[in-house]
C-alpha positions in Angstrom: -115.5 -14.8 -72.5 -113.2 -12.2 -74.1 -112.6 -10.5 -70.7 -111.6 -13.8 -69.1 -109.0 -14.4 -71.8 -107.6 -11.0 -71.1 -107.2 -11.8 -67.5 -105.8 -15.3 -67.9 -102.9 -14.2 -70.1 -101.4 -11.7 -67.8 -101.8 -14.1 -64.8 -100.0 -16.9 -66.8 -97.1 -14.6 -67.7 -96.8 -13.4 -64.1 -96.8 -16.9 -62.8 -94.1 -18.1 -65.2 -91.9 -15.1 -64.3 -92.3 -15.8 -60.5 -91.6 -19.5 -61.1 -88.5 -18.8 -63.2 -87.1 -16.4 -60.6 -87.7 -18.8 -57.7 -85.8 -21.5 -59.6 -82.5 -19.8 -60.0 -79.8 -22.0 -61.6 -77.9 -24.2 -59.1 -74.7 -24.3 -61.2 -72.6 -21.2 -60.2 -74.6 -20.6 -57.0 -72.4 -19.6 -54.0 -73.5 -21.2 -50.8 -71.4 -18.8 -48.6 -69.7 -19.8 -45.4 -71.1 -22.3 -42.9 -70.4 -24.1 -39.7 -72.1 -27.4 -38.8 -71.4 -30.0 -36.2 -70.8 -33.7 -36.6 -72.4 -36.5 -34.6 -69.4 -36.3 -32.3 -70.0 -32.8 -31.5 -67.0 -31.4 -33.4 -67.8 -28.3 -35.3 -66.7 -28.0 -39.0 -66.5 -24.9 -41.0 -66.4 -24.2 -44.8 -63.1 -22.5 -44.2 -61.5 -25.8 -43.4 -61.9 -26.9 -46.9 -60.7 -23.9 -49.0 -57.3 -25.5 -49.5 -59.0 -28.3 -51.4 -59.7 -28.2 -55.2 -63.2 -29.3 -54.8 -65.7 -30.4 -52.0 -68.5 -32.9 -52.6 -71.4 -32.1 -50.4 -73.8 -35.1 -50.3 -77.2 -35.1 -48.7 -78.0 -38.4 -47.0 -80.6 -39.5 -44.5 -80.0 -42.4 -42.1 -83.2 -44.2 -43.1 -83.1 -43.6 -47.0 -82.6 -46.9 -48.7 -80.6 -45.2 -51.5 -78.4 -43.4 -49.0 -77.7 -46.8 -47.4 -76.8 -48.2 -50.9 -74.5 -45.2 -51.8 -72.6 -44.6 -48.5 -70.0 -47.2 -49.4 -69.7 -45.9 -53.0 -69.3 -42.2 -51.7 -66.6 -43.4 -49.3 -64.7 -45.0 -52.2 -65.0 -41.9 -54.2 -63.6 -39.9 -51.3 -60.7 -42.3 -51.0 -60.0 -42.3 -54.7 -60.0 -38.5 -55.1 -58.5 -37.4 -51.9 -55.0 -37.1 -53.5 -56.4 -35.0 -56.1 -57.6 -32.4 -53.7 -61.1 -33.4 -53.3 -62.9 -33.6 -49.9 -66.2 -35.2 -49.2 -68.7 -34.5 -46.4 -72.2 -35.9 -45.8 -74.9 -33.6 -44.7 -78.1 -34.9 -42.9 -80.9 -32.3 -43.0 -83.6 -34.7 -41.9 -85.1 -33.3 -38.7 -86.0 -36.8 -37.4 -82.4 -38.2 -37.7 -80.7 -38.1 -34.4 -76.9 -37.8 -33.9 -77.0 -41.3 -32.5 -78.5 -42.6 -35.6 -76.0 -40.7 -37.8 -73.2 -42.2 -35.8 -74.7 -45.7 -36.2 -74.9 -45.0 -39.9 -71.4 -44.0 -40.2 -70.2 -47.2 -38.4 -72.6 -49.5 -40.2 -71.3 -48.3 -43.6 -67.7 -47.7 -42.6 -68.1 -43.9 -43.6 -65.0 -42.0 -42.5 -65.8 -38.7 -44.2 -67.5 -36.1 -41.9 -71.1 -36.7 -41.3 -72.6 -33.3 -40.3 -76.0 -32.3 -39.1 -77.6 -29.6 -41.1 -79.9 -28.2 -38.5 -83.0 -26.3 -39.8 -81.9 -27.2 -43.4 -79.7 -24.2 -43.8 -77.3 -25.7 -46.2 -80.0 -27.8 -48.0 -82.0 -24.6 -48.6 -79.1 -22.6 -49.8 -78.3 -25.4 -52.4 -81.9 -26.3 -53.2 -81.4 -29.9 -52.1 -84.7 -31.8 -52.3 -83.9 -35.6 -51.8 -81.5 -38.1 -50.6 -79.0 -38.9 -51.8 -78.3 -35.7 -53.8 -74.7 -34.4 -54.4 -73.1 -31.1 -55.2 -69.4 -30.2 -56.0 -68.2 -27.0 -54.7 -65.1 -25.1 -55.7 -62.9 -23.4 -53.0 -65.0 -20.2 -53.3 -68.2 -22.2 -52.4 -69.7 -22.1 -55.9 -71.5 -25.1 -57.2 -69.7 -26.7 -60.1 -71.8 -30.0 -60.3 -75.2 -30.9 -59.0 -76.8 -34.4 -59.5 -76.6 -38.1 -58.8 -73.8 -40.2 -57.8 -74.5 -42.8 -60.6 -77.4 -44.3 -62.4 -77.6 -47.7 -60.6 -80.4 -46.8 -58.3 -83.2 -44.3 -58.9 -86.1 -42.6 -57.0 -89.0 -44.9 -57.4 -87.2 -48.2 -56.7 -85.7 -49.0 -60.1 -82.3 -50.4 -60.0 -80.0 -52.1 -62.3 -77.3 -54.6 -61.4 -74.4 -52.3 -62.1 -74.3 -48.6 -62.9 -73.8 -47.6 -66.6 -73.0 -43.9 -65.7 -70.8 -42.8 -63.0 -71.9 -39.2 -62.9 -70.1 -37.8 -59.9 -66.9 -39.6 -60.6 -67.0 -38.2 -64.2 -67.7 -34.7 -63.0 -64.8 -34.9 -60.6 -62.4 -36.2 -63.3 -63.6 -33.5 -65.6 -63.0 -30.8 -62.9 -59.7 -32.1 -61.5 
């Protein structure tokens, strides 16, 4: 019994150290440069956004019910903050979402910001994105300054309220700008 306890303690310590190092903090993380194509075939690069104060990177999937709810909200935020030096891009990392489906999504929800295909989850992996919709705000150097939700109206698990009580992304942009 005593020898088991001596073995379990180091194993638990090692496990917690490995887990802690694998979950490096997202805020302050630099995602580096990138190039991604949109559904029209145009290639976009991170260098195109360095003249902006901040860039919102939103992960959406064309079949995600929450992404469908938030697409118009995100477009309104993009329109509202454009004059303050904020750009918005939507990234789709879902392997099964085709460029045709992405184009239909953009048309259906009147999305005018770039909608880019993140093939092989390159940017999603760099940022640690795990769900849709999930948003990140980057500074011109590519460092994460905000990570979280757009607002609190809809949540994972199907819970919704009639109107949001917190506008997290909008508040983060106001604080940063």
